[in-house]
C-alpha positions in Angstrom: -1.3 -9.2 -9.6 -3.3 -7.3 -7.0 -2.9 -3.6 -6.3 -2.9 -2.0 -2.8 -6.2 -0.3 -3.8 -8.0 -3.6 -3.9 -6.7 -5.1 -0.6 -9.4 -5.6 2.1 -9.2 -4.3 5.6 -7.2 -6.5 8.1 -5.0 -8.1 5.4 -1.2 -7.9 5.3 0.5 -7.8 2.0 4.1 -7.4 0.6 5.1 -4.8 -2.0 6.2 -6.5 -5.2 6.6 -3.6 -7.6 5.7 0.1 -7.9 4.4 1.3 -11.3 4.7 4.8 -12.6 7.5 7.1 -12.1 8.5 10.7 -11.4 7.6 12.7 -8.4 4.7 10.5 -7.3 6.8 7.3 -7.1 9.6 9.2 -5.3 7.1 10.6 -2.7 5.7 7.1 -2.0 9.2 5.7 -1.6 10.1 8.5 0.7 7.2 7.5 2.9 8.8 4.1 3.4 6.8 2.1 0.8 9.5 0.1 -1.1 9.8 -3.3 -2.7 9.6 -6.1 -0.1 8.1 -4.1 2.7 5.0 -5.5 4.5 1.9 -3.3 4.7 -1.1 -3.9 7.0 -4.4 -2.4 5.7 -6.0 -0.8 8.8 -9.1 1.0 7.4 -10.7 2.1 4.2 -12.9 5.2 4.3 -16.6 4.7 3.5 -16.2 5.9 -0.1 -12.9 4.1 -0.5 -10.6 7.1 -0.3 -8.3 7.4 1.6 -6.8 4.0 2.7 -5.2 3.9 6.1 -2.2 1.5 6.3 0.5 0.5 8.7 4.0 0.4 7.2 7.3 0.2 9.0 5.6 0.8 12.4 3.6 3.9 11.6 0.2 4.8 10.2 -0.1 6.4 6.8 -3.1 7.4 4.7 -2.9 7.0 0.9 -5.2 8.2 -1.8 -6.8 5.5 -4.0 -4.9 6.9 -7.0 -1.5 6.3 -5.3 -2.5 2.9 -3.9 -3.4 1.8 -7.4 0.2 2.1 -8.6 1.5 -0.3 -5.8 1.5 -4.0 -6.8 1.3 -6.4 -3.8 1.1 -10.1 -3.0 -0.4 -11.8 0.1 2.0 -12.5 3.0 2.3 -16.2 3.6 1.4 -17.2 7.2 3.8 -19.7 8.8 
């Protein structure tokens, strides 16, 4: 399964699972990243950190370290 860290710019993915636990997982969930939500990858910084995404209608920047714990799947186009 792919992690959010490895998703290329311009792709939309759906969150399948979040690994890890504790305060980091809770903080990510508080930002609106939960199982089943769709995420659009807007930009990736030149050195790969941070990653700018659109989730639930707002822009959010995530560190690579945090994005690595979010497992995603491609969204099927209809």
